C-alpha positions as CSV (number, residue, x, y, z in Angstrom):
1,M,192.3,91.9,38.4
2,W,190.4,92.5,35.1
3,I,190.7,96.2,34.8
4,R,192.2,96.0,31.3
5,L,188.6,96.0,30.1
6,R,189.1,99.5,28.7
7,R,191.5,98.1,26.2
8,P,190.4,96.0,23.1
9,L,189.1,92.6,24.1
10,K,191.9,90.7,22.3
11,E,194.5,92.8,24.2
12,V,192.7,92.0,27.5
13,Y,193.1,88.3,26.8
14,N,196.6,88.6,25.6
15,C,197.5,90.1,29.0
16,F,195.6,87.3,30.8
17,K,196.8,84.3,28.8
18,P,200.3,83.9,30.3
19,L,198.7,83.9,33.8
20,K,195.6,81.8,33.0
21,D,196.9,79.0,35.3
22,G,196.1,81.5,38.1
23,F,192.4,81.3,37.3
24,I,189.4,79.4,38.6
25,G,186.9,79.9,35.8
26,H,187.4,83.6,35.0
27,K,188.0,84.6,38.6
28,W,191.5,85.2,39.8
29,L,193.1,83.1,42.5
30,C,194.6,85.0,45.4
31,T,198.4,85.1,44.9
32,S,199.2,88.5,46.5
33,P,200.4,89.0,50.0
34,C,198.3,90.8,52.6
35,V,198.1,94.5,52.0
36,A,199.0,97.0,54.7
37,E,196.5,99.8,54.7
38,C,199.1,102.5,54.7
39,V,198.5,105.7,52.8
40,P,201.4,108.0,51.8
41,A,201.3,111.5,53.2
42,L,199.4,114.1,51.2
43,P,201.9,116.6,49.7
44,T,201.4,120.1,51.1
45,A,204.6,121.9,50.4
46,S,204.9,121.1,46.7
47,R,202.6,120.2,43.8
48,L,202.6,117.1,41.7
49,T,202.2,116.8,37.9
50,V,199.8,114.2,36.5
51,E,202.7,112.1,35.5
52,Q,204.3,112.3,39.0
53,A,201.1,111.4,40.7
54,V,200.7,108.3,38.5
55,K,204.2,107.2,39.2
56,L,203.9,107.8,43.0
57,W,200.8,105.8,43.3
58,T,202.0,103.1,40.9
59,D,205.0,102.6,43.1
60,H,203.0,102.6,46.3
61,F,200.5,100.1,44.9
62,Q,203.3,97.9,43.8
63,Q,205.0,98.0,47.2
64,R,201.7,97.1,49.0
65,G,200.9,94.1,46.6
66,V,198.0,95.7,44.8
67,S,197.4,93.9,41.5
68,E,198.0,95.8,38.3
69,P,199.4,98.9,40.0
70,H,200.2,101.0,36.9
71,L,196.8,100.5,35.4
72,S,195.1,101.2,38.7
73,S,196.8,104.6,39.1
74,Q,196.3,105.5,35.5
75,Y,192.5,104.8,35.4
76,I,191.9,106.6,38.7
77,I,193.8,109.7,37.8
78,A,192.4,109.8,34.2
79,H,188.9,109.5,35.6
80,L,189.5,112.5,37.9
81,L,190.7,114.5,34.8
82,G,187.5,113.6,32.9
83,A,189.0,111.0,30.6
84,K,188.9,107.2,30.5
85,T,192.6,106.7,29.9
86,L,195.7,108.8,30.1
87,E,196.0,108.5,26.4
88,G,192.7,110.3,26.1
89,I,194.0,113.4,27.8
90,G,197.1,113.8,25.6
91,Q,200.8,114.0,26.4
92,D,200.8,117.8,27.1
93,R,198.5,117.4,30.1
94,L,200.7,114.8,31.7
95,A,203.2,117.6,32.6
96,E,200.5,119.8,34.1
97,F,200.2,120.3,37.8
98,L,197.2,118.9,39.7
99,T,195.2,121.4,41.6
100,Q,194.9,121.0,45.4
101,E,191.4,119.7,45.0
102,Q,192.5,117.1,42.3
103,T,195.4,116.0,44.6
104,E,193.0,115.5,47.5
105,Q,190.6,113.5,45.3
106,T,193.5,111.4,44.0
107,W,194.5,110.5,47.5
108,E,191.0,109.7,48.5
109,L,190.3,107.4,45.5
110,C,193.7,105.8,45.5
111,S,193.4,105.0,49.2
112,R,190.3,103.0,48.4
113,R,192.2,101.1,45.8
114,L,195.0,100.5,48.4
115,N,192.3,98.8,50.5
116,R,191.8,96.5,47.6
117,M,188.6,98.0,46.3
118,P,188.3,97.2,42.6
119,V,189.0,100.1,40.3
120,Q,185.5,99.7,38.8
121,Y,184.0,100.5,42.2
122,V,186.6,103.2,43.0
123,I,185.7,105.3,39.9
124,E,182.0,104.1,40.0
125,E,181.8,103.3,36.3
126,W,183.1,100.9,33.7
127,D,182.9,100.2,30.0
128,F,181.1,97.1,28.7
129,R,181.3,96.7,24.9
130,D,180.0,100.1,23.7
131,L,178.3,101.2,26.9
132,T,179.6,103.0,30.0
133,L,177.8,101.5,33.0
134,K,177.6,102.8,36.6
135,M,179.2,100.5,39.1
136,R,179.0,100.1,42.9
137,P,179.6,97.4,45.4
138,P,178.4,94.7,46.0
139,V,177.0,94.4,42.5
140,F,178.9,91.9,40.3
141,I,181.4,93.5,37.9
142,P,181.0,92.2,34.3
143,R,184.1,90.4,33.0
144,P,185.5,90.3,29.4
145,E,184.0,86.8,28.7
146,T,180.5,88.2,29.1
147,E,181.2,90.5,26.2
148,E,181.7,87.4,24.1
149,L,178.5,85.9,25.4
150,V,176.6,89.0,24.3
151,G,178.3,88.7,20.9
152,L,177.0,85.1,20.5
153,V,173.4,86.1,21.3
154,L,173.6,89.2,19.1
155,T,174.8,87.1,16.1
156,D,171.8,84.8,16.4
157,L,169.2,87.5,17.0
158,Q,170.5,89.6,14.2
159,M,170.2,86.7,11.8
160,K,166.7,86.0,13.1
161,Q,165.7,89.6,12.4
162,G,167.1,89.3,8.9
163,T,164.6,86.4,8.2
164,G,161.6,88.6,9.1
165,L,160.7,86.2,12.0
166,S,160.9,89.0,14.5
167,E,157.7,90.4,13.0
168,E,155.9,87.1,13.5
169,T,157.0,86.2,17.0
170,S,157.4,87.5,20.5
171,F,160.9,89.1,20.2
172,R,161.9,89.2,23.9
173,C,164.9,88.3,25.9
174,L,165.1,87.3,29.6
175,E,168.3,87.7,31.6
176,V,168.6,85.8,34.8
177,G,171.0,87.4,37.2
178,C,171.4,90.8,35.7
179,G,173.9,92.5,38.0
180,S,174.6,95.9,36.5
181,G,172.4,95.1,33.5
182,A,175.3,94.8,31.1
183,I,173.9,91.9,29.0
184,S,170.4,93.2,28.6
185,L,171.4,96.8,27.9
186,S,174.0,95.8,25.3
187,L,171.4,93.7,23.5
188,L,168.9,96.5,23.6
189,K,171.4,99.0,22.2
190,S,172.2,96.7,19.3
191,L,168.7,95.5,18.5
192,P,166.1,98.3,18.4
193,Q,163.2,95.8,18.0
194,L,164.1,93.8,21.1
195,R,162.5,94.1,24.5
196,A,164.1,92.6,27.6
197,I,163.3,91.4,31.1
198,A,166.1,91.3,33.7
199,L,165.9,89.5,37.1
200,D,168.2,89.5,40.1
201,K,167.7,88.3,43.7
202,N,170.0,91.1,44.9
203,K,168.1,94.4,45.4
204,D,171.3,96.4,44.9
205,A,171.7,94.8,41.5
206,V,168.1,95.5,40.6
207,D,168.4,99.1,41.6
208,L,171.7,99.5,39.7
209,T,170.3,97.9,36.5
210,R,167.3,100.3,36.6
211,E,169.7,103.3,37.1
212,N,171.8,102.2,34.2
213,S,168.7,101.6,32.1
214,H,167.4,105.1,32.8
215,S,170.7,106.8,32.2
216,L,171.0,105.1,28.8
217,G,167.4,105.7,27.8
218,F,166.2,102.1,27.7
219,Q,163.8,102.2,30.6
220,D,160.8,101.8,28.2
221,R,162.1,98.6,26.7
222,L,163.6,96.9,29.8
223,E,161.6,95.4,32.7
224,V,163.6,94.8,35.9
225,H,162.3,92.6,38.7
226,H,163.6,91.7,42.1
227,M,163.2,87.9,41.9
228,D,165.1,84.7,42.8
229,V,165.0,82.0,40.2
230,M,165.4,79.4,42.9
231,R,162.4,80.6,45.0
232,D,160.1,82.5,42.7
233,A,159.8,80.0,39.8
234,D,156.0,80.1,39.3
235,I,155.9,83.9,39.5
236,I,158.8,84.2,37.0
237,V,157.0,81.9,34.5
238,S,153.7,83.8,34.8
239,M,155.3,87.2,34.5
240,C,158.1,86.6,32.0
241,S,157.0,84.0,29.5
242,P,157.2,83.6,26.6
243,V,160.6,84.8,25.5
244,S,162.7,84.1,22.4
245,V,166.0,84.0,24.3
246,L,167.1,83.2,27.9
247,V,170.6,84.4,28.7
248,S,172.5,84.2,32.0
249,N,175.9,84.6,33.5
250,P,174.9,82.7,36.6
251,P,177.0,82.0,39.8
252,Y,179.2,79.1,38.7
253,L,182.2,78.9,40.9
254,F,182.6,75.7,42.9
255,S,182.1,76.5,46.6
256,E,185.5,75.1,47.5
257,D,187.2,77.7,45.2
258,M,185.6,80.7,46.9
259,I,188.3,80.9,49.6
260,S,191.0,81.3,46.9
261,L,189.7,84.4,45.4
262,E,191.5,87.7,45.5
263,P,190.7,90.2,48.3
264,E,189.1,92.5,45.7
265,I,186.4,89.9,45.1
266,L,186.1,88.5,48.6
267,R,185.8,91.9,50.3
268,F,183.6,93.8,47.9
269,E,181.6,91.6,45.4
270,D,178.4,89.8,46.2
271,H,179.3,86.2,47.0
272,A,175.9,85.0,46.0
273,A,176.7,86.1,42.4
274,L,179.8,84.0,42.4
275,D,179.2,80.8,44.5
276,G,177.4,78.1,42.4
277,G,177.4,75.5,45.1
278,K,179.3,72.3,45.4
279,D,179.6,71.6,41.7
280,G,178.9,75.2,40.5
281,M,175.6,74.2,39.0
282,Q,173.1,74.9,41.7
283,V,171.5,78.0,40.1
284,M,172.0,76.6,36.5
285,R,169.8,73.6,37.3
286,H,167.0,75.9,38.3
287,I,167.4,78.0,35.2
288,L,167.5,75.0,32.8
289,T,164.5,73.4,34.5
290,L,162.5,76.6,34.0
291,A,163.7,77.2,30.5
292,P,161.1,75.1,28.6
293,K,158.3,76.9,30.4
294,L,159.8,80.3,29.7
295,L,160.8,79.9,26.0
296,S,158.3,80.5,23.3
297,N,157.0,77.7,21.0
298,H,157.7,79.7,17.9
299,G,159.7,78.0,15.2
300,Y,157.7,74.7,15.0
301,L,156.5,74.1,11.5
302,T,153.1,75.5,10.6
303,A,151.2,75.9,7.3
304,H,151.8,79.7,7.7
305,H,155.6,79.1,7.6
306,I,155.3,76.9,4.5
307,H,153.4,79.6,2.6
308,M,155.6,82.3,4.0
309,V,158.9,81.0,2.5
310,K,159.6,82.8,-0.7
311,L,163.0,83.7,-2.1
312,K,163.2,86.4,-4.8
313,S,166.5,85.6,-6.5
314,V,169.4,83.2,-7.0
315,L,171.6,85.6,-5.0
316,E,169.2,85.4,-2.0
317,L,169.3,81.6,-2.3
318,Q,173.1,81.7,-2.3
319,T,173.2,83.8,0.8
320,V,170.8,81.5,2.6
321,L,172.7,78.5,1.6
322,E,176.0,80.0,2.8
323,V,174.6,80.9,6.2
324,F,172.8,77.5,6.4
325,M,176.0,75.6,5.7
326,Q,178.2,77.7,8.0
327,A,175.9,77.2,11.0
328,T,177.6,75.3,13.8
329,V,175.1,72.7,14.6
330,F,172.0,71.3,12.9
331,D,169.8,68.4,13.9
332,F,169.6,66.6,10.5
333,K,166.8,64.4,11.7
334,E,164.6,67.4,12.2
335,I,165.7,68.8,8.8
336,F,164.5,65.7,7.1
337,T,161.2,65.8,9.1
338,V,160.6,69.4,8.0
339,G,161.5,68.7,4.4
340,Q,159.4,65.6,4.2
341,Y,156.4,67.4,5.6
342,Y,156.9,70.3,3.3
343,F,157.4,68.3,0.1
344,R,154.4,66.1,1.0
345,C,152.3,69.2,0.9
346,T,153.3,70.1,-2.7
347,V,153.3,68.5,-6.1
348,L,157.1,69.0,-6.1
349,W,157.5,66.2,-3.6
350,R,156.0,63.7,-6.0
351,T,157.9,65.1,-8.9
352,L,161.2,65.0,-7.1
353,R,160.6,61.4,-5.9
354,S,159.6,60.2,-9.4
355,F,162.5,62.0,-11.1
356,L,165.2,60.6,-8.8
357,S,163.9,57.1,-9.0
358,S,163.7,56.9,-12.8
359,H,167.0,58.7,-13.8
360,S,170.6,57.7,-13.6
361,V,173.2,60.2,-12.4
362,V,174.3,60.7,-16.0
363,S,170.9,61.5,-17.2
364,I,170.2,63.8,-14.3
365,V,173.3,65.8,-15.1
366,K,172.3,66.0,-18.7
367,Q,168.9,67.4,-18.0
368,V,170.2,70.7,-16.7
369,S,167.0,72.6,-17.2
370,L,164.9,70.2,-15.2
371,L,167.5,70.1,-12.5
372,Q,167.6,73.9,-12.3
373,S,163.8,73.9,-12.0
374,L,164.0,71.6,-9.1
375,L,166.7,73.6,-7.5
376,F,165.0,77.0,-7.7
377,N,161.5,75.7,-7.0
378,G,162.3,73.0,-4.4
379,L,165.8,73.2,-2.8
380,R,165.5,76.9,-2.6
381,S,162.3,76.8,-0.7
382,F,163.3,73.8,1.4
383,T,166.6,75.4,2.4
384,S,164.9,78.7,3.3
385,L,162.3,76.8,5.3
386,C,165.0,75.0,7.3
387,F,166.9,78.2,7.8
388,H,163.7,79.8,9.2
389,F,163.0,76.8,11.3
390,F,166.3,76.7,13.1
391,L,166.7,80.5,13.6
392,S,163.3,80.8,15.0
393,R,163.8,78.2,17.7
394,S,164.0,79.6,21.2
395,R,167.4,79.2,22.9
396,V,169.3,79.4,26.2
397,Y,172.8,80.9,26.4
398,L,174.9,80.3,29.5
399,E,178.3,81.5,30.5
400,V,180.0,78.8,32.6
401,D,183.2,77.5,34.1
402,P,185.3,75.5,31.6
403,R,184.6,72.4,33.6
404,H,180.9,72.6,33.2
405,P,179.8,72.0,29.5
406,Q,180.0,68.2,29.7
407,L,178.4,68.1,33.1
408,I,175.5,70.4,31.8
409,Q,175.0,68.3,28.7
410,K,174.8,65.1,30.6
411,W,172.4,66.6,33.2
412,V,170.1,68.1,30.6
413,E,169.9,64.8,28.7
414,E,168.9,63.1,31.9
415,S,166.7,65.7,33.5
416,V,165.2,68.2,31.0
417,E,163.8,66.3,28.0
418,E,162.3,69.5,26.5
419,L,165.8,71.0,25.9
420,H,168.4,70.0,23.4
421,Y,172.0,70.7,24.0
422,L,173.3,72.4,20.8
423,H,176.9,73.0,21.3
424,T,179.7,74.5,23.4
425,H,181.4,77.7,22.3
426,R,185.0,78.4,23.2
427,D,186.2,81.8,24.3
428,I,189.0,83.8,22.8
429,T,191.6,81.9,24.9
430,D,190.1,78.6,23.6
431,R,188.5,77.5,26.8
432,P,185.0,75.9,26.7
433,R,183.0,78.8,28.1
434,F,179.5,79.1,26.7
435,C,176.7,76.6,26.5
436,I,173.9,77.0,23.9
437,L,170.7,75.0,24.3
438,Q,167.5,74.9,22.3
439,K,163.9,74.1,23.0
440,K,162.8,70.9,21.3
441,E,159.9,70.6,18.9
442,C,156.5,70.6,20.5
443,N,154.7,67.5,19.3
444,T,151.3,68.9,20.2
445,D,151.8,71.9,18.0
446,Q,153.2,69.8,15.1
447,D,150.2,67.4,15.3
448,Q,147.8,70.3,15.1
449,D,149.6,71.7,12.1
450,Q,149.5,68.4,10.2
451,H,145.8,68.2,10.7
């Protein structure tokens, strides 16, 4: 199972890594024996301390083949005592006796876990990044990898906010397949200017996302709709577009792998949130086909962008250059196109062309003052313009099976000409896990700008 989520993310993966051969994607393969649904007798003659109750149920879970027996008993009993972990209640309380009511509640919840109900469903809540979300079956339980997906999106959006582009564009995010609302709600908490739309075809997921949204106070910034991306494409485009970001953790298991999942998943989680069809890409294809219609056209060069680009100091230039050079992927052909158009619109273009054609490298180096002038009046503005250009492009972020990135890239190149596959990002265990795509330049818009 994945109940180590209440520990730091690196610790979660360190626990998983030795066993990663037991995974399909990030879902566990079923390796445990069948579990006899046998509950130990409720103690009546004597009382148990917290520590004794944890040990009793750890042993019983272990005997019955329940995965992660010690963590299971710890989290359930800590929850009943009003804490998230036993460490949170302190050593002194471990020796305290449970009341009769607490003992009965422990038996009730641990009996559910004995029937292989995931801990997240047993205690009806779970932590995702810095949020505590309500959980209930059959809504998909967010996994550790999805926290990384949110981190990728946040990095880009925070950089975009820093350029001031959020004031000029529609700063909205669309999540397809929201489940408990974990992705959208995490983004909303970290980005106060962001507004989000969340979709799911499962009514239980829609209801749970709304409930989590209200409990966290984000109901005014999050729209939640009961829609199926495979059936309601036209309605989704009309209601949701344009958005700056499309993010999804879609169903991506290969159908043949479904039978190998652990009982916790097979018995309790929504299979439609897991099964991605024969090659795991059934839902992804629909998402990527719709993406160009949903993503905004902001980020394509306009006269307004040219006049908007102003840097106030050498330090600001240095910061922009550093971020610009550290970015993972750039389309250098597009950079040249942007730069060429920009310089053609200024006297600087003619000056630069003339200067470079009439001076040797030695003379250029000697003429430091002129070179500085070109740097601070030209390269500075050009770099900033390119920086704005790429950060403002609308993107798609997908969490996928490690087998998918190359398949997705090939399919997009063949089938969705409006999208450009930017790159594949690896998770903390170095598996190719996240696909980032970007909407291509709109030629119609560019032609209008040049006229």
